[in-house]
C-alpha positions in Angstrom: -0.1 -58.2 -19.3 1.7 -58.3 -15.9 4.9 -60.2 -15.8 5.9 -62.7 -13.1 9.3 -63.5 -11.5 11.3 -65.7 -13.9 9.6 -64.4 -17.1 12.1 -63.9 -19.9 12.0 -61.0 -22.4 14.8 -61.9 -24.7 18.0 -62.0 -22.6 16.2 -60.2 -19.7 14.9 -62.3 -16.8 12.3 -60.6 -14.5 13.3 -60.4 -10.9 10.6 -58.4 -9.2 8.0 -55.6 -9.8 9.1 -52.1 -9.0 6.0 -50.1 -9.6 3.3 -49.1 -12.1 2.0 -45.8 -13.6 0.3 -44.3 -16.6 3.2 -45.2 -18.8 3.2 -48.8 -17.9 4.6 -51.3 -15.3 8.2 -51.3 -14.2 10.2 -54.4 -13.3 13.7 -55.2 -12.0 15.4 -57.6 -14.4 18.7 -59.4 -14.9 20.6 -59.0 -18.2 21.7 -62.6 -18.5 24.3 -61.6 -21.2 26.0 -58.8 -19.4 25.2 -60.0 -15.8 23.8 -56.6 -14.7 20.6 -55.4 -13.2 18.3 -53.3 -15.4 14.8 -51.7 -15.3 12.2 -53.0 -17.7 9.3 -50.7 -18.5 6.4 -52.6 -20.2 4.5 -50.2 -22.4 0.7 -50.1 -22.5 -1.0 -52.8 -24.5 -2.9 -50.2 -26.5 0.4 -48.9 -27.9 1.7 -52.4 -28.6 -1.4 -53.1 -30.7 -1.2 -49.8 -32.7 1.3 -50.3 -35.6 1.6 -46.6 -36.5 2.2 -45.5 -32.9 4.6 -48.4 -32.4 6.7 -47.2 -35.3 6.8 -43.7 -33.9 7.6 -45.0 -30.5 10.6 -47.0 -32.0 11.8 -43.8 -33.6 11.5 -41.7 -30.5 13.1 -44.4 -28.4 16.1 -44.4 -30.7 16.5 -40.7 -30.2 16.3 -41.0 -26.5 18.8 -43.8 -26.4 21.3 -41.4 -27.9 21.3 -39.3 -24.7 24.5 -39.9 -22.8 24.9 -37.9 -19.6 25.8 -38.8 -16.1 22.6 -37.3 -14.7 20.3 -39.0 -17.1 19.1 -42.6 -16.7 20.2 -44.3 -19.9 18.0 -46.3 -22.3 19.8 -49.6 -23.2 17.4 -50.8 -25.8 13.9 -51.9 -26.9 12.8 -55.5 -26.4 9.8 -57.1 -28.2 8.7 -60.6 -27.2 5.4 -62.5 -27.6 3.4 -59.3 -28.1 5.1 -57.5 -25.2 7.0 -54.3 -26.0 9.3 -53.0 -23.3 12.0 -50.4 -22.8 15.2 -51.6 -21.2 16.7 -48.9 -19.0 19.4 -48.2 -16.5 18.4 -49.4 -13.0 18.9 -46.5 -10.6 18.9 -47.5 -6.9 17.9 -45.1 -4.2 14.9 -43.0 -3.2 13.1 -40.7 -5.5 13.3 -37.0 -4.8 9.6 -37.2 -3.9 10.5 -39.6 -1.2 13.2 -37.3 0.1 10.9 -34.2 0.1 8.1 -36.1 1.8 10.2 -36.3 5.0 11.1 -32.6 5.1 12.3 -29.6 3.0 15.9 -30.0 1.8 18.6 -27.7 3.1 19.5 -24.9 0.7 23.1 -26.1 0.0 21.9 -29.7 -0.7 18.9 -28.5 -2.7 21.1 -26.4 -5.0 23.6 -29.3 -5.5 20.7 -31.5 -6.6 19.2 -28.7 -8.7 22.4 -28.1 -10.6 22.6 -31.7 -11.6 19.0 -31.7 -12.8 19.7 -28.5 -14.8 22.7 -30.1 -16.4 20.7 -33.1 -17.4 17.9 -30.9 -18.9 20.5 -28.8 -20.8 22.1 -31.9 -22.3 18.7 -33.2 -23.5 17.6 -29.8 -24.8 20.8 -29.5 -26.9 19.6 -32.8 -28.6 16.2 -31.4 -29.2 14.6 -33.6 -26.5 12.1 -32.2 -24.0 11.3 -34.2 -20.8 7.6 -33.1 -20.6 7.0 -34.9 -17.3 9.7 -33.6 -14.9 8.6 -34.0 -11.3 10.2 -35.3 -8.0 8.9 -38.8 -8.6 11.0 -38.9 -11.9 14.2 -37.9 -10.1 16.4 -40.2 -8.0 19.3 -39.3 -5.7 21.8 -42.1 -5.2 23.6 -42.7 -2.0 26.8 -41.0 -3.4 24.8 -37.8 -4.1 24.5 -38.4 -7.9 21.2 -37.3 -9.4 19.5 -39.3 -12.1 16.6 -37.9 -14.1 14.3 -40.7 -15.2 11.8 -41.2 -18.1 13.3 -38.5 -20.4 11.0 -37.8 -23.3 8.8 -40.8 -22.7 5.7 -38.7 -22.6 6.3 -37.9 -26.2 7.5 -41.4 -27.2 4.5 -43.0 -25.6 2.0 -40.4 -26.4 -0.3 -39.9 -29.4 0.6 -37.7 -32.3 -1.2 -34.7 -31.0 0.3 -32.7 -28.2 -3.0 -31.3 -27.0 -4.4 -32.3 -23.7 -7.8 -31.8 -22.1 -6.8 -29.6 -19.1 -9.6 -31.0 -17.0 -8.1 -34.5 -17.1 -5.6 -35.5 -14.5 -2.3 -36.6 -15.9 -1.7 -38.5 -12.6 -4.4 -41.0 -13.3 -5.5 -43.2 -16.2 -7.1 -40.8 -18.6 -9.4 -41.1 -21.6 -9.1 -44.1 -23.8 -7.9 -41.9 -26.6 -5.0 -41.0 -24.4 -4.2 -44.7 -23.7 -3.5 -43.9 -20.0 -0.4 -41.9 -20.9 0.9 -39.4 -18.4 1.6 -36.1 -20.1 2.8 -34.3 -17.0 1.7 -34.4 -13.4 -0.8 -31.6 -12.9 1.2 -29.8 -10.2 4.3 -29.5 -12.4 2.6 -28.8 -15.7 3.3 -25.4 -17.3 0.3 -23.2 -18.1 0.8 -23.8 -21.8 1.0 -27.5 -21.3 -2.2 -27.4 -19.2 -4.0 -25.5 -21.9 -2.9 -28.1 -24.5 -0.6 -25.8 -26.4 2.8 -26.5 -27.9 5.4 -28.1 -25.5 8.9 -26.7 -25.7 12.0 -26.7 -23.5 10.5 -23.8 -21.6 7.9 -26.3 -20.3 10.8 -28.2 -18.7 12.1 -24.9 -17.3 8.7 -24.3 -15.6 8.7 -27.9 -14.1 12.3 -27.4 -12.9 11.2 -24.3 -11.1 8.4 -26.2 -9.4 10.8 -29.0 -8.3 13.3 -26.5 -6.9 10.6 -24.6 -5.1 9.4 -27.9 -3.5 12.9 -29.0 -2.5 13.5 -25.7 -0.7 10.1 -25.2 0.9 8.7 -28.8 1.3 5.5 -27.6 -0.3 4.3 -27.7 -3.9 4.4 -24.4 -5.8 0.9 -25.1 -7.2 -1.5 -27.4 -5.3 -5.2 -28.1 -4.9 -7.6 -30.5 -3.5 -8.3 -32.0 -6.9 -6.9 -31.9 -10.5 -9.1 -29.0 -11.6 -8.1 -26.9 -8.7 -4.4 -27.7 -9.2 -4.6 -26.8 -12.8 -6.5 -23.6 -11.9 -3.6 -22.7 -9.6 -1.0 -23.3 -12.3 -2.8 -21.0 -14.7 -4.0 -18.3 -12.4 -2.2 -18.2 -9.1 1.3 -17.4 -7.8 3.4 -19.8 -5.8 3.4 -19.3 -2.0 6.7 -17.4 -1.9 6.5 -17.0 1.9 7.1 -20.7 2.3 10.7 -20.4 1.0 13.3 -20.5 3.8 14.7 -17.2 5.0 18.2 -18.3 4.0 17.4 -18.7 0.3 19.9 -16.6 -1.7 18.4 -13.7 -3.6 19.6 -14.9 -6.9 18.0 -18.3 -6.3 14.7 -16.5 -5.6 15.2 -14.7 -8.9 15.8 -18.1 -10.7 12.5 -19.3 -9.3 10.6 -16.2 -10.2 11.9 -16.4 -13.8 11.3 -20.1 -14.2 7.7 -19.7 -13.0 6.7 -16.9 -15.4 3.3 -18.0 -16.8 4.0 -16.4 -20.2 6.7 -18.7 -21.7 8.1 -15.7 -23.6 8.9 -14.1 -20.2 10.4 -17.3 -18.8 14.1 -18.1 -18.7 15.1 -19.0 -22.2 17.6 -21.8 -21.6 18.8 -24.2 -18.9 22.3 -22.7 -19.4 21.0 -19.5 -18.0 19.7 -21.4 -14.9 23.1 -23.1 -14.5 24.9 -19.7 -14.6 22.7 -18.3 -11.9 23.0 -21.4 -9.7 26.8 -21.3 -10.2 26.7 -17.7 -9.0 24.9 -18.9 -5.9 27.7 -21.2 -5.1 30.4 -18.6 -5.8 28.7 -16.1 -3.5 28.2 -18.6 -0.8 24.9 -19.9 0.6 23.9 -18.3 3.9 23.5 -20.6 6.9 21.2 -20.1 9.8 22.8 -18.6 13.0 21.5 -19.5 16.4 20.8 -16.5 18.8 22.7 -17.1 22.1 20.9 -16.9 25.4 21.6 -14.0 27.9 24.6 -14.4 30.2 26.0 -12.4 33.0 29.3 -10.6 32.5 31.4 -13.1 34.5 29.9 -15.9 32.5 30.7 -14.0 29.4 34.4 -13.6 30.3 34.7 -17.3 31.2 33.0 -18.3 28.0 35.2 -15.9 26.0 38.4 -17.3 27.5 37.2 -20.8 26.9 36.3 -19.9 23.3 39.6 -18.2 22.7 41.5 -21.3 23.9 39.3 -23.6 21.9 39.8 -21.4 18.8 43.6 -21.4 19.2 43.6 -25.2 19.6 41.3 -25.5 16.6 43.6 -23.2 14.5 46.7 -25.2 15.4 44.9 -28.5 14.8 43.6 -27.1 11.5 47.0 -26.0 10.3 48.4 -29.4 11.1 45.5 -31.2 9.4 45.7 -28.9 6.4 49.4 -29.7 6.0 48.6 -33.3 5.4 45.2 -33.0 3.8 45.2 -33.4 0.0 43.9 -30.4 -1.9 40.3 -31.0 -3.0 39.6 -30.5 -6.7 37.0 -27.8 -7.4 34.0 -29.0 -9.5 34.1 -28.1 -13.2 30.8 -26.5 -14.3 29.9 -26.1 -17.9 27.0 -23.9 -19.0 25.9 -21.6 -21.8 23.6 -18.8 -22.6 22.0 -17.8 -25.8 21.9 -14.3 -27.1 18.4 -12.7 -26.7 16.0 -13.0 -29.6 17.0 -10.8 -32.6 20.7 -10.4 -31.6 23.6 -11.8 -33.4 27.4 -11.5 -33.4 28.5 -8.8 -35.9 31.8 -7.4 -37.1 33.1 -10.8 -38.0 36.9 -10.1 -37.8 36.8 -8.3 -34.5 36.9 -9.4 -30.9 33.4 -10.2 -29.5 33.9 -11.0 -25.8 36.0 -10.9 -22.7 35.9 -12.3 -19.1 36.7 -10.2 -16.0 39.9 -11.0 -14.1 37.9 -12.6 -11.3 35.9 -14.7 -13.8 32.5 -13.5 -12.5 31.5 -11.3 -15.5 31.3 -11.7 -19.2 31.2 -8.7 -21.6 30.2 -9.1 -25.2 29.1 -7.2 -28.3 26.1 -8.3 -30.3 23.8 -6.5 -32.8 26.0 -3.4 -32.5 25.4 -3.1 -28.7 27.6 -3.8 -25.6 26.3 -6.1 -22.8 27.6 -7.5 -19.5 26.5 -10.7 -17.9 27.2 -11.5 -14.3 27.4 -15.3 -13.7 25.1 -14.9 -10.8 22.4 -13.1 -12.8 19.9 -14.6 -15.3 20.0 -11.8 -17.8 22.7 -9.6 -19.4 22.6 -5.8 -18.8 22.8 -3.4 -21.6 25.8 -1.1 -21.3 25.5 0.5 -24.8 22.3 0.0 -26.8 22.2 -1.6 -30.2 23.0 0.7 -33.1 21.2 0.8 -36.4 24.4 1.1 -38.4 25.5 -2.0 -40.3 29.0 -0.9 -40.8 30.0 1.0 -37.6 29.4 -1.4 -34.7 30.9 -1.8 -31.3 33.7 -4.3 -31.0 36.8 -5.5 -29.1 35.6 -5.3 -25.5 38.2 -5.8 -22.8 38.1 -5.6 -19.0 40.2 -3.2 -17.0 42.7 -5.0 -14.6 40.4 -4.3 -11.6 37.3 -5.6 -13.5 35.3 -2.4 -12.9 35.4 -1.0 -16.4 35.3 -2.1 -20.0 37.1 -0.5 -22.9 35.8 -1.0 -26.4 35.9 0.4 -29.9 32.9 2.4 -31.3 34.0 2.5 -34.9 37.4 4.0 -34.7 36.8 5.6 -31.3 38.2 3.9 -28.2 35.8 4.4 -25.3 35.4 3.0 -21.8 32.4 2.5 -19.5 31.8 1.2 -16.0 30.3 -2.3 -15.8 27.5 -0.8 -13.6 26.6 1.5 -16.5 26.8 5.2 -17.0 28.0 7.5 -19.8 30.9 6.2 -21.9 34.1 8.2 -22.0 35.9 8.7 -25.3 39.6 8.0 -25.1 40.6 8.9 -28.6 40.5 8.0 -32.3 42.7 5.2 -33.5 42.9 2.7 -36.3 40.6 -0.3 -36.2 41.9 -2.9 -33.8 43.5 -6.3 -34.5 42.9 -7.4 -30.9 42.7 -5.4 -27.7 43.6 -6.0 -24.1 43.8 -3.8 -21.0 46.7 -4.6 -18.7 49.4 -3.1 -16.6 50.4 0.3 -18.0 47.5 0.8 -20.3 45.4 -0.5 -23.2 47.2 -2.5 -25.9 45.8 -2.3 -29.4 47.0 -4.5 -32.3 47.4 -2.5 -35.5 48.2 -5.3 -38.0 50.7 -3.8 -40.5 51.4 -0.9 -38.1 52.5 -3.0 -35.1 51.2 -2.6 -31.6 50.4 0.6 -29.6 49.8 1.2 -25.9 47.2 3.8 -24.9 47.0 5.3 -21.4 44.1 4.2 -19.3 42.5 7.6 -19.7 43.3 8.1 -23.3 45.9 10.2 -25.1 48.7 9.8 -27.6 49.5 6.1 -28.4 52.9 4.8 -27.6 54.4 2.5 -30.3 55.8 -0.5 -28.4 56.0 -3.0 -31.3 57.1 -2.2 -34.8 56.8 -4.7 -37.7 58.4 -5.1 -41.1 56.4 -4.6 -44.3 55.8 -8.3 -44.6 54.5 -8.8 -41.0 51.3 -8.3 -39.1 51.0 -7.9 -35.3 47.8 -8.8 -33.5 46.2 -10.1 -30.3 48.6 -8.3 -27.8 48.8 -9.2 -24.1 51.1 -7.6 -21.5 53.1 -10.1 -19.4 53.4 -9.5 -15.6 55.5 -6.5 -14.6 54.7 -4.8 -18.0 58.3 -5.6 -19.1 57.3 -7.6 -22.2 54.3 -7.9 -24.6 53.0 -11.2 -25.9 51.4 -11.2 -29.4 50.7 -13.0 -32.6 53.0 -12.3 -35.6 51.7 -13.3 -39.0 53.0 -12.9 -42.6 51.3 -10.0 -44.4 50.1 -12.3 -47.2 46.3 -12.0 -47.0 46.1 -15.7 -47.6 46.0 -18.2 -44.7 47.9 -15.7 -42.6 46.7 -17.0 -39.2 47.5 -20.6 -40.1 51.1 -19.4 -40.5 51.2 -17.2 -37.4 53.5 -17.7 -34.5 53.5 -16.3 -30.9 56.3 -14.0 -29.9 57.3 -12.0 -26.8 59.0 -8.7 -27.1 60.7 -6.7 -24.4 59.2 -3.2 -24.1 62.6 -1.5 -23.2 65.0 -3.2 -25.7 62.7 -4.5 -28.4 64.3 -7.9 -28.1 61.9 -10.5 -29.6 61.6 -14.2 -28.7 59.5 -16.7 -30.5 57.5 -18.6 -27.9 55.3 -20.9 -30.0 56.1 -21.7 -33.6 52.5 -22.2 -34.7 49.7 -20.4 -32.9 47.9 -17.2 -32.3 45.6 -15.4 -29.8 47.8 -15.9 -26.7 46.7 -15.5 -23.1 49.1 -15.8 -20.0 47.6 -17.2 -16.8 49.1 -16.7 -13.3 49.4 -20.5 -12.9 52.4 -20.2 -15.2 50.6 -21.4 -18.4 50.3 -19.9 -21.8 47.0 -20.5 -23.6 46.7 -20.1 -27.3 44.8 -21.1 -30.4 45.6 -23.1 -33.5 42.6 -22.9 -35.8 39.6 -23.7 -33.7 41.5 -25.7 -31.1 42.8 -24.2 -27.8 46.1 -25.4 -26.3 47.9 -24.7 -23.0 51.6 -25.0 -22.3 53.7 -24.4 -19.1 55.4 -21.0 -19.4 58.0 -19.0 -17.4 57.2 -15.3 -17.9 60.6 -14.2 -16.3 62.7 -16.3 -18.8 60.0 -15.8 -21.5 60.1 -19.5 -22.5 57.9 -22.6 -22.7 58.9 -25.1 -19.9 56.9 -28.2 -20.9 54.7 -29.9 -23.5 51.4 -28.4 -24.7 48.1 -30.1 -24.2 44.9 -29.7 -26.2 42.2 -28.3 -23.9 39.2 -27.2 -26.0 37.9 -27.7 -29.5 35.4 -26.1 -31.8 36.1 -22.5 -30.7 35.0 -20.0 -33.3 37.8 -18.2 -35.1 36.4 -15.2 -37.0 37.5 -13.9 -40.2 35.5 -11.3 -42.0 33.4 -11.9 -45.1 32.8 -8.2 -45.5 35.1 -6.8 -48.1 36.1 -3.6 -46.1 37.4 -5.4 -43.0 40.8 -7.1 -43.0 40.7 -10.6 -41.4 42.1 -10.1 -37.9 41.9 -13.9 -37.1 40.3 -13.5 -33.7 39.7 -16.7 -31.8 36.5 -15.9 -29.8 37.5 -17.1 -26.4 38.7 -15.5 -23.1 40.1 -17.0 -19.9 40.5 -15.5 -16.4 43.1 -16.2 -13.7 40.1 -17.2 -11.6 39.6 -20.2 -13.9 36.6 -19.1 -16.0 36.9 -20.0 -19.7 34.3 -18.5 -22.1 34.0 -19.0 -25.8 31.7 -18.9 -28.8 31.4 -22.4 -30.3 31.7 -22.9 -34.0 34.0 -23.8 -36.9 37.6 -23.0 -36.7 37.5 -21.2 -40.0 33.9 -20.7 -40.8 33.3 -17.2 -42.0 29.5 -17.4 -42.5 26.5 -19.1 -41.1 24.3 -21.3 -43.3 21.9 -19.3 -45.4 19.2 -19.7 -48.0 18.5 -17.6 -51.1 14.9 -16.5 -51.3 12.8 -14.3 -53.6 10.9 -11.4 -52.0 8.2 -9.5 -53.8 7.4 -5.8 -53.0 4.6 -7.0 -50.6 7.1 -8.9 -48.6 6.1 -12.4 -49.8 8.9 -14.9 -49.6 9.5 -17.8 -52.0 12.7 -19.8 -51.3 14.8 -20.8 -54.3 15.2 -24.6 -54.6 18.8 -24.4 -53.3 20.3 -26.2 -50.3 21.4 -24.0 -47.3 25.0 -23.0 -47.8 27.4 -20.3 -46.5 26.3 -17.8 -49.3 28.0 -14.4 -49.2 27.3 -12.5 -52.4 24.6 -12.9 -55.1 24.3 -11.2 -58.5 21.6 -11.5 -61.1 22.8 -11.5 -64.7 21.8 -8.5 -66.9 19.4 -10.6 -68.9 17.8 -12.0 -65.7 18.3 -15.6 -66.7 21.1 -16.7 -64.3 22.4 -16.1 -60.9 26.1 -15.9 -59.8 26.9 -16.4 -56.2 29.8 -17.3 -53.9 30.0 -19.7 -51.0 32.6 -19.5 -48.2 32.9 -22.2 -45.6 36.3 -21.1 -44.4 38.1 -24.0 -46.0 36.9 -23.3 -49.5 35.4 -20.3 -51.3 34.0 -20.7 -54.8 31.9 -19.0 -57.5 28.8 -20.8 -58.7 26.3 -20.3 -61.6 22.6 -21.1 -61.3 19.9 -21.1 -64.0 17.0 -19.2 -62.5 14.6 -21.3 -64.4 15.5 -24.1 -62.0 16.1 -26.5 -64.9 19.6 -27.5 -63.6 21.5 -27.7 -60.4 24.1 -25.0 -59.6 27.3 -25.4 -61.4 30.7 -24.5 -59.8 32.7 -22.1 -61.9 36.0 -21.8 -60.0 38.2 -24.5 -58.6 41.6 -22.8 -58.0 42.2 -20.8 -54.8 39.6 -18.9 -52.8 37.2 -16.9 -55.0 34.7 -14.3 -53.9 32.4 -11.4 -54.9 31.1 -12.2 -58.4 29.9 -9.5 -60.8 28.5 -9.9 -64.3 29.8 -8.5 -67.6 27.3 -6.5 -69.6 27.0 -9.2 -72.2 26.1 -11.9 -69.7 29.1 -14.0 -70.9 31.7 -13.5 -68.2 31.9 -13.2 -64.4 34.3 -11.0 -62.5 35.6 -12.2 -59.1 38.3 -11.8 -56.5 40.8 -14.7 -56.2 43.8 -15.4 -54.0 45.1 -18.1 -56.4 48.4 -16.1 -57.0 48.9 -15.3 -53.3 47.3 -11.9 -53.3 43.7 -10.7 -53.7 43.4 -9.7 -57.3 40.5 -9.5 -59.8 39.9 -12.2 -62.5 37.3 -12.9 -65.0 36.1 -16.1 -66.6 33.7 -17.2 -69.3 30.5 -18.6 -67.8 30.2 -21.5 -70.3 33.9 -22.1 -71.3 37.4 -20.9 -70.9 40.0 -20.3 -68.2 40.2 -17.5 -65.7 42.2 -14.5 -66.8 43.8 -12.0 -64.3 42.9 -8.3 -64.8 44.3 -6.2 -62.0 48.0 -5.9 -61.2 49.3 -7.8 -58.1 49.7 -5.8 -55.0 50.8 -7.9 -51.9 48.8 -7.1 -48.8 46.2 -5.2 -50.9 42.6 -6.4 -51.6 40.8 -5.7 -54.9 37.0 -6.2 -54.9 35.0 -6.1 -58.2 31.7 -4.2 -57.9 29.8 -3.2 -61.1 30.1 -3.4 -64.9 29.3 -0.4 -67.0 26.4 -1.2 -69.5 27.9 1.1 -72.1 31.6 0.2 -72.3 34.1 -2.5 -71.3 34.8 -1.0 -67.9 34.0 -2.1 -64.3 34.3 -0.4 -60.9 36.2 -1.9 -58.1 37.4 -1.0 -54.6 41.0 -1.1 -53.4 41.6 -1.8 -49.7 45.0 -0.9 -48.3 45.1 -1.6 -44.6 42.3 0.5 -43.2 41.9 2.8 -46.2 39.6 2.2 -49.1 39.4 3.9 -52.6 37.3 3.5 -55.7 38.7 2.7 -59.1 37.5 1.8 -62.6 39.2 -0.7 -64.9 39.2 -0.6 -68.7 39.3 -4.1 -70.1 40.1 -2.7 -73.5 43.5 -1.3 -72.5 43.9 -2.9 -69.1 44.2 0.4 -67.4 43.0 1.3 -63.9 41.9 4.8 -63.1 41.1 6.2 -59.6 37.6 7.7 -59.3 37.7 10.8 -57.1 40.3 12.4 -55.0 42.7 10.8 -52.6 40.9 10.0 -49.3 41.6 7.7 -46.4 38.1 6.3 -46.6 36.7 6.9 -50.1 33.7 5.4 -51.9 32.9 1.7 -52.1 30.0 -0.6 -53.1 29.8 1.4 -56.4 27.1 0.6 -58.9 26.8 2.0 -62.5 23.4 3.3 -63.5 21.5 1.6 -66.3 22.7 4.3 -68.8 26.3 4.1 -67.5 26.4 7.9 -66.8 26.2 7.7 -63.0 27.9 5.9 -60.1 26.1 5.3 -56.9 28.2 4.3 -53.9 28.5 4.0 -50.2 30.7 6.4 -48.3 31.6 6.1 -44.6 32.1 9.3 -42.6 32.8 9.0 -38.9 30.2 6.7 -37.3 27.7 6.7 -40.2 27.6 5.5 -43.8 25.4 7.0 -46.6 24.6 6.8 -50.3 26.0 9.3 -52.8 25.6 9.5 -56.6 28.2 11.2 -58.9 28.4 11.6 -62.7 30.7 9.3 -64.6 33.3 10.2 -65.7 34.3 12.0 -62.5 33.4 15.7 -62.2 33.5 16.2 -58.4 29.7 16.9 -58.3 28.6 14.8 -55.4 24.8 14.2 -54.6 24.0 12.8 -51.1 20.9 10.5 -51.3 20.6 9.1 -47.8 21.1 10.8 -44.4 20.8 7.9 -41.9 23.0 4.8 -42.5 22.3 4.0 -46.1 24.5 1.4 -47.8 24.7 -1.1 -50.7 22.9 0.8 -53.5 21.4 -1.0 -56.4 19.9 0.6 -59.6 16.5 -0.9 -60.7 16.8 -2.3 -64.2 15.2 0.0 -66.8 14.1 2.5 -64.2 15.4 5.8 -63.0 15.3 4.6 -59.4 17.8 3.5 -56.8 17.3 1.0 -54.0 19.4 0.7 -50.9 19.4 -0.5 -47.3 18.9 1.7 -44.3 20.4 0.2 -41.1 20.4 -3.6 -40.9 17.1 -4.5 -42.7 15.0 -1.7 -44.1 15.0 -1.5 -47.9 14.0 1.8 -49.5 13.5 3.1 -53.0 14.3 6.6 -54.3 13.2 7.9 -57.7 16.0 9.6 -59.7 15.6 12.3 -62.3 18.5 13.2 -64.6 16.6 14.7 -67.5 17.8 18.2 -66.5 20.6 18.2 -63.9 20.1 15.8 -61.0 17.2 15.5 -58.6 15.7 12.7 -56.5 12.6 12.1 -54.5 11.9 10.9 -50.9 12.7 7.3 -49.9 9.7 4.9 -49.9 9.7 1.3 -48.7 10.9 -1.1 -51.5 9.9 -4.2 -49.6 7.1 -4.4 -47.0 8.8 -5.3 -43.7 12.3 -4.9 -45.1 14.9 -7.6 -45.8 16.4 -10.2 -43.4 19.4 -9.1 -41.4 22.3 -10.9 -43.1 25.8 -9.4 -43.3 27.9 -9.9 -46.4 29.5 -8.1 -49.3 26.3 -8.2 -51.4 23.4 -10.0 -49.7 20.7 -9.0 -52.2 20.0 -8.1 -55.8 17.1 -7.0 -58.0 15.4 -9.3 -60.5 15.5 -8.4 -64.2 12.0 -6.9 -64.2 12.6 -5.0 -60.9 9.5 -6.5 -59.3 11.3 -8.6 -56.7 14.6 -9.0 -54.8 16.7 -12.1 -54.4 17.9 -12.1 -50.9 20.1 -14.0 -48.5 18.2 -15.1 -45.4 19.2 -17.1 -42.3 18.6 -20.8 -43.0 16.5 -21.0 -39.8 14.0 -18.5 -41.3 13.0 -20.9 -44.0 12.1 -24.1 -42.3 15.5 -25.8 -42.6 15.9 -26.2 -38.9 19.4 -25.0 -39.1 20.1 -22.2 -36.6 23.2 -20.2 -36.6 25.2 -20.5 -33.4 24.5 -17.4 -31.3 25.6 -18.5 -27.8 28.4 -18.2 -25.4 29.6 -21.2 -23.4 31.2 -21.0 -20.0 33.4 -23.4 -18.1 34.0 -22.5 -14.5 37.1 -24.0 -12.7 38.5 -24.7 -16.1 42.0 -24.9 -14.7 40.9 -28.2 -13.1 40.4 -29.5 -16.7 43.9 -28.4 -17.5 45.3 -30.2 -14.4 43.6 -33.4 -15.3 44.9 -33.3 -18.9 48.4 -32.7 -17.8 48.3 -35.4 -15.2 47.1 -37.9 -17.9 50.0 -37.2 -20.2 
């Protein structure tokens, strides 16, 4: 029912009518409590009379009210009075973007300024899971001060029916079928093809509409138009925009944004508004071309006269400009925040290594994911592949770092240091070195942290490393950075304790010529020096900045906290020492890039599922947790698993009948890598409760934990498999970057090395069901494969796999071995030991393979051998929890720093 001036809805008094549409009538009103002007949108009567829809509307309105962004018109509340239901919203003065476009096309610079604010609003809403669904110029206002406000966020869903389908022949701009209650589900000219066809609406629908709006701002014409609704929708589905109507001065990367936004197949469309923001930011960085007038012809004397006059005018202008500049305050640069998600199927790997870097000019980001190397220009929509994704789960690319000129990237391929140009080409190997504990490329060469071996410097073109930092046996050196002039190196120094080492680290600077060492920051790691005389560093997942004098090598002021929730990676894979890398980078140009996440989280949330041989999946009734290793008991009745959220790591026991909830077994220290005893009564595990990484065992039903292996500071012991025929288990020993395989006799508490002395020996060892064979993984160069040897050791080695096999598991009661190939394929090999040793060809063990989840032991075989229990990403099982696989970017980040320091 229409409202009249003076009508009261609770504390709101109607002042005048502002307009009407399919979603209801809109009024200006006065909030008599807070003495402010608001907008009141009265919802259709059909909705107010429908109890079920009203409840859903209330729920959706509550979600929308949580949006808090400067470019989104805020919802203040929901008011119900005398049968009238109304939304109370921020009143935004000023013309709509539709009004502005109706007068003429908008100049490129102004259009991009507006577009960037729209994109930031959409990105903020999408991060909360809210899709606009009805983005169009009429729903966008531009205030007198240039601030853009996007209106009616998500109201199409809040006001609409439960179904998202829409008859494509019906105009969303007019009152539609009674079953639709006159609700606008998107103006036809701005509807995406999937929306017009009545299919699922996602954030990519908003990205399409954004492209339509940007096109219209630049050209003054709609991207898709027709004489009636049917013709308009036909153009949306079948035709291309009139690209020739774009102004000649439109930057090429803006054209690319439009082309990618307006891809009819949503899978080919830009994935995220963060990608759009990056591209638009690139347009501003590269400068927007302006039109240049063509001068009329003049005779030579006129030309000389004009030239003299112009020269005099220019000189006067320069002098005046210098004078004006001397007294003009420096204008702050706008701070732009954006993000981009990794392409589908890619994830960050090699947990303890460096994932990303930013070029010195701040215009390129390089990162490793899925075992490949990628570079992303901030002015482009997509990353370019420098090195393709590898199939190896253990040997992946890591530790990318830009050259000082920004034209090349150095990175590690396993233990091989390589470099490649950012435009592509064949990589150049620089040499074989130990796995890195942080890498940077600066003046004088490439610095590589070596942990217990200090820091080395490698020439730009490879060669013998120069030892520039040596450490004591109780120290670890990581995250090196060369200070200006290459006279001193800045790095993290941590105790070689294997427990909380990076929480105890401090930042030091050491002169290259004399070795004199100065402690710069008492608690911190991952330092970066900026030319604005600041030192940036990490404490956990928080980034700090402090004034710093590189000549005197000392802090000159108080530190300020500048960013939070930056991922600090520590490996959950037993063969990689935790290098404590904070996944961020910052350039002198003021670009800050980082991977968001927990300060200490090692693993993403996962589920445990059962997979049969046909690939059928049945989730276990267990909540998503950061699971790392799972082991089925020999009798098949119970499951042992460990969880590691960074702050706490524990062993749990679960009854596979589902009769009880999981029961925590360990409470002291961090405990990982469970393995069952042959009698099902005890569980082996690694624990740091004594300050090192030793092996303990504990009764499943009662009793205290007992230590088994002897303490070795700085050395990790990892339990692997129990022999079914004697009280003996296998375990790996990790010393720095070397690994060896041992067995331990519980009867006499004696450890015996299995095999000869090697720098990288067997690991992931599994006893066969008869106890006479050991299957294990062995890494050789850039590949890992499965081998089987007799037990006790004879030296007779049988290679089972030839292409990246790892994590072998014997099938219970069978002469068969199953293992992974690459990141997901699971195969089965029949073994014959009746006379000698022979084996068959590998066949698929699980149709479609297993989920790609890294960990010490991410799968095990059920007691009957018919199924696998597997760790799977939580998002694969309907939990709605998606691991963070994105990079966030802040441009002109130093302006943030200035503001924080000024506010101290």
